[in-house]
N, C-alpha and C positions, 0 to 999 in steps of 0.2 A: 398637238392636235392642228387642224388646219380648217380654214373657213372658205366658202365659196363666195366670190365677189359678182355682183350682177350690176347692169346698168339700169339706167331709169326705166326702161321697158321690161326689165325683168330677165334679160338675155345673159347667160352666164359669160363673164369676161375671163375670170381665172380663179386659181386658188391661191390664198395667201396665208403666211403663218398667222397663228392666233396673236402673237405679239403684235404684228402690224394691223390685225383687223381692230384690236382693242385700242391702239394709239389713232387709227382712223376715227373711230366712234367717240373716243374722249374729245378729239379736234373738231368733232361735228362735220366731218369729211365724208362720214358714212352712217348709215342708220341700220340697226338691225330688223332683217325681214323675218326671219326664222331663228328659233333657239333649238339647242340639241335638247332632246328629251332625257337623255341620261348622262350629260356631261356637266360637271361643275366647274365655274371659272373661280369662284371665292365663296367662302362662308365665314361669318363672322357677326358682330353685335349689329342690330337694326339701326343704332344711332350713325353708324359709320357710313351706311347706305345713303342716308338722308343728307350727309354732309359731303360725300365725296362723289357720288355717281350721279351722272346727268338724268334728266327726266326720260329721256328715251330708253333708259336700261330697266327702268321700274317695271316694265311688262315681263321681263326675265327674272323678276325677283320672287322668290317663294320665302314667305314668312312663318317660321317655326318658332313659335313662343316668343322668345328674345333673340332668336337667331335668324339672320338673313342668308338666305342661299340664293347666289347669283349664276343662272345657267350660263353654259358657254355659248356664244352666237354661233350658228350653223351657217346662216347665209345673211351676207351685208349687201345692202345697196349703196353703191358709191354716189357722192354728190360731187365727185372730181375725177380726174382721169387716173387709170391705173398704169403706172409705168412697169413695163417689162424690159427695160434696158433700152438699148438702140435698134434692137431687132424688131421688125414687123412680126415675123414668123420665128419660131424657135430654131435654135440651130440642128442641124442634123447630126446630133452626137450619137454615139453607139447606143445610149440610154435612150435618147429620143426616138430613134429610127426603130429599136427593139420594141417601144411601147407602141409606135405606129403599127408594126407589124405583128401585135399581140403575142409577143414573144415566141414566135414561131419561126423556124428554119423556111426560108422562102423557097427553097430548091423544092419543086413539086415531086422529085423521087424521094425526099427525106420527109419535110413536111412535120418533123417532131416539134413537140411543144416544149419550151423551157422556162415556163412560167416560175418553176419553183427553182430554177437553176439558171438564171438569166446571165451569169458570167460566162457560160459556154456558147453564148452568142456573140458574132462579131459583126460589124458592118462591112459590107463589101461593095465597091464599086463595079457595077454592072459594065460599063467600058473602063478598063483599069486606068488609073493615073498615068501608067507609063505609057499608055496609047492615046493620051489624049482626052481622057474622060475627065469630067469636073467632079468636085466635092458638092453636089447638089442632092436635093431630095429627091429628084427624079432619076438620079444616076445610083443612088445608094439604096441597098436592100439588106435585109438580115440573113445571115447564113450561120449554121452551127459552126464550130471550131473545124470538125471533120470536113464539112462540104467546103469550106472556105480554103482549106489548104489543098483539096483536091482543084478546085478551080483556081487557084495561083493567079498568073497574070491572062488566063485565057477570057474570051468573051463566051457568052451563054451558048450562041450558034455554035462556036467550035466544040463544045462538050455536048450539044445537042440537050440543053437545059431548059426548062421553061420554070417560070416563077408561079408561085400559087396567087399573087396578087400584083398589080401593077404599082409601081412605086409612085408616091404623088407628094405635093406639098400639103402638111396639115393645114386646115382652115384658119384655126385659131390655137392659141397657146394652151387653152382650156382642153382641147381635144387631146394633146400630147399629156396634159397634167392629169386628166381623168384616167386616161390608160396606164398611167403608172400606179394609180391608187388601188390596193390590194382589195380592199372592201369598202364600197361606197356606202356612207351614210344614207338613211333614209331621208332625211331631211333634204337631202340634194335631188333626190329622184324627181320631185315635181319640175324642178327647173330643168333638168336634163331630157324629160319627156316631152317638155314643150319646145325643144329646139329642133 
């Protein structure tokens, strides 16, 4: 399970694993903004909830006779900075580029979707590295394995190809992370719609 992290203004910052979200909540470095309606984090005796879990978790607790059910957090608000390593923007890996390009071959003559078969997609340097191209977001696009082998070390102009979309740098980590999520939870929609 994953949890969306937002800043003090409610703007999405990124998606974190459930374990990291719980760690942040218990250390009071984050608070729960929204709970999943259909996912349970823990179920057990009511007495343990009162002894172990902090007050802010109480609104996610459902008491069923002598059993307490703690819902899983869907969205947390950070009271501190969220670290994504040393990069400001995510690396242009094959996985990230494919997510940015919506798992579609960017050759306008092909344009096939590989959402259900992403391993058939490759990242391709528009200006090949052998010709002085750089490994940057603006010089990388997604091509299916067939189109990529046809392109080889040629430029788009040499093949008279055009792209479906202009390669660009993602604005945030969240943009790439959201593109990789197969089914977005309803609990995240309100935040994504406000951005």
